[in-house]
C-alpha positions as a LaTeX table, in Angstrom:
\begin{tabular}{lrrr}
\hline
Residue & $x$ (\AA) & $y$ (\AA) & $z$ (\AA) \\
\hline
Unk1 & $-10.40$ & 8.90 & 11.70 \\
Unk2 & $-7.90$ & 5.55 & 12.38 \\
Unk3 & $-6.57$ & 3.91 & 14.82 \\
Unk4 & $-3.06$ & 3.72 & 14.81 \\
Unk5 & $-2.15$ & $-0.02$ & 16.34 \\
Unk6 & $-3.19$ & $-1.23$ & 11.92 \\
Unk7 & $-5.12$ & 1.43 & 10.67 \\
Unk8 & $-8.09$ & $-0.31$ & 11.01 \\
Unk9 & $-11.42$ & 3.04 & 9.92 \\
Unk10 & $-13.30$ & 4.14 & 12.63 \\
Unk11 & $-15.77$ & 1.44 & 10.27 \\
Unk12 & $-13.59$ & $-1.16$ & 11.34 \\
Unk13 & $-12.68$ & $-0.08$ & 15.06 \\
Unk14 & $-16.52$ & $-0.07$ & 16.15 \\
Unk15 & $-17.25$ & $-2.94$ & 14.29 \\
Unk16 & $-15.28$ & $-5.29$ & 15.94 \\
Unk17 & $-16.18$ & $-3.33$ & 19.06 \\
Unk18 & $-20.04$ & $-4.81$ & 18.83 \\
Unk19 & $-18.45$ & $-8.41$ & 17.04 \\
Unk20 & $-16.56$ & $-8.66$ & 20.50 \\
Unk21 & $-18.45$ & $-7.83$ & 22.86 \\
Unk22 & $-22.27$ & $-7.72$ & 21.76 \\
Unk23 & $-23.61$ & $-3.58$ & 22.13 \\
Unk24 & $-25.14$ & $-1.84$ & 19.53 \\
Unk25 & $-24.03$ & 0.43 & 16.74 \\
Unk26 & $-24.39$ & 3.83 & 18.30 \\
Unk27 & $-23.27$ & 2.43 & 21.82 \\
Unk28 & $-20.09$ & 1.54 & 20.30 \\
Unk29 & $-19.05$ & 5.45 & 18.39 \\
Unk30 & $-19.87$ & 6.97 & 21.22 \\
Unk31 & $-17.89$ & 5.05 & 23.66 \\
Unk32 & $-15.40$ & 5.81 & 20.61 \\
Unk33 & $-16.54$ & 9.46 & 20.75 \\
Unk34 & $-15.50$ & 9.29 & 25.03 \\
Unk35 & $-12.58$ & 7.28 & 25.04 \\
Unk36 & $-11.05$ & 7.29 & 21.73 \\
Unk37 & $-9.50$ & 4.07 & 19.49 \\
Unk38 & $-7.88$ & 2.59 & 22.97 \\
Unk39 & $-9.06$ & $-0.87$ & 22.77 \\
Unk40 & $-8.52$ & $-1.73$ & 26.08 \\
Unk41 & $-10.43$ & 0.46 & 27.55 \\
Unk42 & $-13.29$ & $-0.07$ & 24.84 \\
Unk43 & $-13.35$ & $-3.30$ & 25.70 \\
Unk44 & $-13.76$ & $-2.66$ & 29.52 \\
Unk45 & $-16.43$ & 0.33 & 28.78 \\
Unk46 & $-18.39$ & $-1.79$ & 26.76 \\
Unk47 & $-17.94$ & $-4.85$ & 29.03 \\
Unk48 & $-20.13$ & $-2.48$ & 31.96 \\
Unk49 & $-22.22$ & $-1.44$ & 29.40 \\
Unk50 & $-23.05$ & $-4.28$ & 28.83 \\
Unk51 & $-23.50$ & $-5.47$ & 32.29 \\
Unk52 & $-25.67$ & $-2.72$ & 32.70 \\
Unk53 & $-28.36$ & $-3.37$ & 30.08 \\
Unk54 & $-28.20$ & $-6.89$ & 31.45 \\
Unk55 & $-29.52$ & $-5.73$ & 34.55 \\
Unk56 & $-32.10$ & $-3.10$ & 33.61 \\
\hline
\end{tabular}
């Protein structure tokens, strides 16, 4: 699976999402499988997920 925008591999997208949002790799992979590779959607949902983790 690659990102259409700049030929990133799935691993690259996971690493970038983890680095930019602070979620786990497992959570990043789950979001990618649920949402696809739409970067803005991934970041939005990762931030929501991270915010929920802080409340627990």
